[in-house]
C-alpha positions as a Markdown table, in Angstrom:
| # | Residue | x | y | z |
|---|---|---|---|---|
| 1 | Met | -6.6 | -3.3 | -17.8 |
| 2 | Pro | -3.5 | -1.7 | -19.5 |
| 3 | Phe | -0.2 | -3.3 | -17.9 |
| 4 | Phe | 2.8 | -2.1 | -20.0 |
| 5 | Pro | 4.6 | 0.6 | -20.4 |
| 6 | Phe | 2.6 | 2.2 | -17.3 |
| 7 | Tyr | 4.6 | 0.5 | -14.7 |
| 8 | Arg | 7.4 | -2.2 | -13.7 |
| 9 | Val | 8.2 | -4.4 | -11.0 |
| 10 | Gly | 11.2 | -3.1 | -8.9 |
| 11 | Arg | 13.0 | -3.2 | -5.5 |
| 12 | Ala | 11.1 | -1.0 | -3.5 |
| 13 | Arg | 12.1 | -0.2 | 0.3 |
| 14 | Thr | 9.6 | -2.9 | 1.8 |
| 15 | Gly | 10.5 | -5.7 | -0.7 |
| 16 | Leu | 9.1 | -5.6 | -4.5 |
| 17 | Gly | 7.1 | -3.0 | -5.7 |
| 18 | Leu | 5.5 | -1.2 | -8.7 |
| 19 | Phe | 7.0 | 1.9 | -10.2 |
| 20 | Ala | 5.5 | 4.1 | -12.8 |
| 21 | Thr | 7.4 | 4.2 | -16.1 |
| 22 | Met | 5.5 | 7.1 | -17.6 |
| 23 | Pro | 3.4 | 9.8 | -16.5 |
| 24 | Ile | -0.3 | 8.5 | -15.3 |
| 25 | Pro | -3.1 | 10.8 | -15.2 |
| 26 | Lys | -5.5 | 11.1 | -11.9 |
| 27 | Gly | -8.7 | 8.7 | -12.3 |
| 28 | Met | -7.0 | 6.1 | -14.6 |
| 29 | Trp | -7.9 | 2.4 | -13.8 |
| 30 | Leu | -4.7 | 0.7 | -13.8 |
| 31 | Leu | -4.9 | -2.5 | -12.6 |
| 32 | Glu | -6.6 | -5.5 | -11.5 |
| 33 | Tyr | -6.4 | -7.5 | -8.3 |
| 34 | Thr | -6.5 | -11.1 | -9.5 |
| 35 | Gly | -6.6 | -14.6 | -8.5 |
| 36 | Pro | -8.7 | -17.7 | -7.7 |
| 37 | Leu | -12.1 | -16.5 | -5.5 |
| 38 | Val | -12.3 | -18.5 | -2.4 |
| 39 | Thr | -14.7 | -18.4 | 0.6 |
| 40 | Asn | -14.0 | -16.4 | 3.5 |
| 41 | Ala | -14.0 | -19.6 | 5.5 |
| 42 | Glu | -10.9 | -21.2 | 2.9 |
| 43 | Ala | -9.4 | -17.3 | 3.0 |
| 44 | Glu | -9.2 | -17.7 | 6.7 |
| 45 | Arg | -7.7 | -21.3 | 6.3 |
| 46 | Arg | -5.0 | -19.8 | 4.0 |
| 47 | Glu | -4.0 | -17.0 | 6.2 |
| 48 | Tyr | -3.5 | -19.3 | 8.9 |
| 49 | His | -0.8 | -21.3 | 6.9 |
| 50 | Gly | 0.8 | -18.2 | 5.9 |
| 51 | Ala | -1.1 | -16.4 | 2.6 |
| 52 | Arg | -0.5 | -12.6 | 2.5 |
| 53 | Tyr | -2.3 | -11.9 | -0.8 |
| 54 | Leu | -5.9 | -11.8 | 0.3 |
| 55 | Phe | -8.3 | -9.2 | -0.6 |
| 56 | Glu | -11.7 | -9.5 | 1.2 |
| 57 | Ile | -14.2 | -8.3 | -1.3 |
| 58 | Asn | -17.3 | -8.9 | 0.6 |
| 59 | Ser | -18.7 | -11.0 | 3.8 |
| 60 | Arg | -18.5 | -14.0 | 1.6 |
| 61 | Trp | -15.7 | -13.9 | -0.8 |
| 62 | Thr | -12.1 | -13.1 | -1.0 |
| 63 | Ile | -9.6 | -13.0 | -3.9 |
| 64 | Asp | -6.3 | -14.9 | -3.3 |
| 65 | Gly | -4.0 | -12.7 | -5.2 |
| 66 | Ser | -1.0 | -15.1 | -4.7 |
| 67 | Pro | -0.1 | -16.1 | -8.3 |
| 68 | Arg | 2.4 | -14.1 | -9.5 |
| 69 | Thr | 0.5 | -13.5 | -12.7 |
| 70 | Asn | -1.4 | -11.0 | -10.2 |
| 71 | Ile | 0.7 | -8.0 | -11.2 |
| 72 | Ala | -1.5 | -5.9 | -8.6 |
| 73 | Arg | 0.1 | -7.8 | -5.8 |
| 74 | Tyr | 3.3 | -5.9 | -6.1 |
| 75 | Ala | 1.5 | -2.5 | -5.3 |
| 76 | Asn | 2.8 | -1.7 | -1.7 |
| 77 | His | 0.9 | -0.1 | 1.1 |
| 78 | Ser | 1.1 | 3.6 | 2.0 |
| 79 | Cys | -0.7 | 5.7 | 4.4 |
| 80 | Arg | -0.3 | 8.4 | 1.8 |
| 81 | Pro | -1.4 | 6.5 | -1.3 |
| 82 | Asn | -1.7 | 7.2 | -5.0 |
| 83 | Met | -4.2 | 5.0 | -6.0 |
| 84 | Glu | -7.0 | 3.3 | -4.2 |
| 85 | Ala | -8.9 | 0.0 | -4.5 |
| 86 | Glu | -12.7 | -0.1 | -5.7 |
| 87 | Ile | -14.7 | -3.1 | -5.2 |
| 88 | Lys | -17.0 | -3.8 | -8.4 |
| 89 | Gly | -19.0 | -7.4 | -8.1 |
| 90 | Lys | -16.5 | -9.8 | -7.3 |
| 91 | Ser | -13.4 | -7.6 | -9.2 |
| 92 | Val | -11.0 | -5.3 | -7.4 |
| 93 | Leu | -9.7 | -2.5 | -9.4 |
| 94 | Leu | -6.9 | -0.1 | -8.4 |
| 95 | Arg | -7.6 | 3.5 | -9.7 |
| 96 | Thr | -5.3 | 6.3 | -9.4 |
| 97 | Ile | -6.4 | 9.0 | -7.4 |
| 98 | Arg | -3.7 | 11.9 | -8.3 |
| 99 | Arg | -1.2 | 12.3 | -11.4 |
| 100 | Ile | 1.9 | 9.7 | -10.9 |
| 101 | Gln | 5.1 | 10.9 | -12.3 |
| 102 | Pro | 7.8 | 8.5 | -13.9 |
| 103 | Gly | 9.5 | 6.6 | -10.9 |
| 104 | Asp | 6.8 | 6.7 | -8.3 |
| 105 | Glu | 6.0 | 3.7 | -6.6 |
| 106 | Leu | 2.4 | 2.4 | -7.0 |
| 107 | Thr | 0.7 | 2.1 | -3.5 |
| 108 | Tyr | -2.6 | 2.0 | -1.7 |
| 109 | Asn | -3.8 | 2.1 | 1.6 |
| 110 | Tyr | -4.3 | -1.7 | 3.0 |
| 111 | Gly | -6.4 | -0.7 | 5.6 |
| 112 | Arg | -6.3 | -0.4 | 9.5 |
| 113 | Glu | -7.0 | -4.5 | 10.0 |
| 114 | Tyr | -4.1 | -5.5 | 7.6 |
| 115 | Arg | -1.9 | -3.0 | 9.0 |
| 116 | Glu | -2.6 | -4.1 | 12.7 |
| 117 | Leu | -1.8 | -7.7 | 11.8 |
| 118 | Tyr | 0.9 | -7.5 | 9.5 |
| 119 | Ile | 2.6 | -4.3 | 9.7 |
| 120 | Pro | 3.5 | -3.6 | 12.9 |
| 121 | Val | 6.0 | -0.7 | 12.4 |
| 122 | Cys | 5.0 | 0.8 | 9.0 |
| 123 | Lys | 7.7 | 1.9 | 6.5 |
| 124 | Cys | 5.9 | 4.1 | 4.0 |
| 125 | Ala | 7.2 | 7.4 | 3.1 |
| 126 | Gly | 4.0 | 9.1 | 5.2 |
| 127 | Cys | 4.5 | 7.2 | 8.4 |
| 128 | Asn | 8.3 | 7.8 | 8.3 |
| 129 | Asp | 7.4 | 11.6 | 8.1 |
| 130 | Gly | 4.9 | 11.3 | 10.7 |
| 131 | His | 7.1 | 9.4 | 13.3 |
| 132 | Arg | 10.1 | 11.8 | 12.6 |
| 133 | His | 7.5 | 14.7 | 13.5 |
| 134 | Arg | 6.2 | 13.1 | 16.7 |
| 135 | Arg | 9.4 | 12.4 | 18.0 |
| 136 | Thr | 10.4 | 15.8 | 17.4 |
| 137 | Arg | 7.4 | 17.3 | 19.2 |
| 138 | Lys | 8.0 | 14.7 | 21.8 |
| 139 | Ala | 11.8 | 15.8 | 22.2 |
| 140 | Lys | 10.7 | 19.5 | 22.2 |
| 141 | Ala | 8.5 | 18.8 | 24.9 |
| 142 | Asn | 10.9 | 17.1 | 26.9 |
| 143 | Gly | 13.2 | 20.0 | 26.2 |
| 144 | Lys | 16.1 | 18.0 | 24.7 |
| 145 | Asn | 16.2 | 19.8 | 21.4 |
| 146 | Arg | 18.5 | 23.1 | 21.1 |
| 147 | His | 15.7 | 25.5 | 20.3 |
| 148 | Ala | 13.8 | 24.2 | 23.6 |
| 149 | Asn | 17.2 | 24.7 | 26.1 |
| 150 | Gly | 17.1 | 28.6 | 24.9 |
| 151 | Lys | 20.0 | 28.4 | 22.6 |
| 152 | Ala | 19.8 | 30.8 | 19.4 |
| 153 | Arg | 18.4 | 29.5 | 16.5 |
């Protein structure tokens, strides 16, 4: 798995994140989610005690990605990601699903269950745009914007 100079760890909107340092082509295997392999029962125990970097790979095994040597743990969630996770055996690989430009944050979708449990208000760019559009539609329905009140554009 390549590691340098394709990305760097940096400050993101939600804490630390990964950012591209050079153009990355679509379809490139970029990262491997690493850490100790634990049973799902052990993962539930760790989760109960605050663990957040758990990646369930099947009905029996989970990768505990909490070691700082697991650079993939810094890839944040996005509802409009530029990477996807693929499980191969007992490994998790992150592959780009579109071309990435230097400075872009490297993200993947954590999945519905994780979002519902740990991200009550999603702060990714995709969700922020979506929330803004929903508020605008709601305001229009309530007649609370200048166009709905009959004012000229």
